[in-house]
C-alpha positions, -999 to +999 in steps of 0.1 A: -711-468-142-746-464-125-745-468-089-767-490-070-790-482-044-777-505-019-740-494-028-748-457-021-765-470+014-732-490+021-711-460+016-732-437+037-729-463+064-696-465+066-690-426+063-715-423+091-698-448+112-663-429+105-680-397+115-691-414+148-657-425+157-642-392+149-667-377+175-661-402+199-623-395+196-626-362+199-649-362+233-628-386+250-594-367+239-573-354+270-569-324+251-606-313+257-609-324+296-601-291+312-627-273+290-652-301+293-647-302+327-654-262+330-685-265+310-696-292+335-693-269+361-713-240+349-746-250+359-736-249+397-717-214+396-733-187+412-734-151+396-712-126+412 
C-alpha cells in the first residue's frame, strides 16, 4: 500500500506532539528540580 502524503504528515504531527509532551514531562519532573535549580544559579555564582 502506498502511503499518501497527508497520512505521512499526520503521522509526523502526532509523533512530534508526543515528543513535545515527553520533553514537557521531563522538564517538569521532580527528579530534575535540583539540577535545574543549580543550573539556574550558575550565572550568579562568583569565581573563587
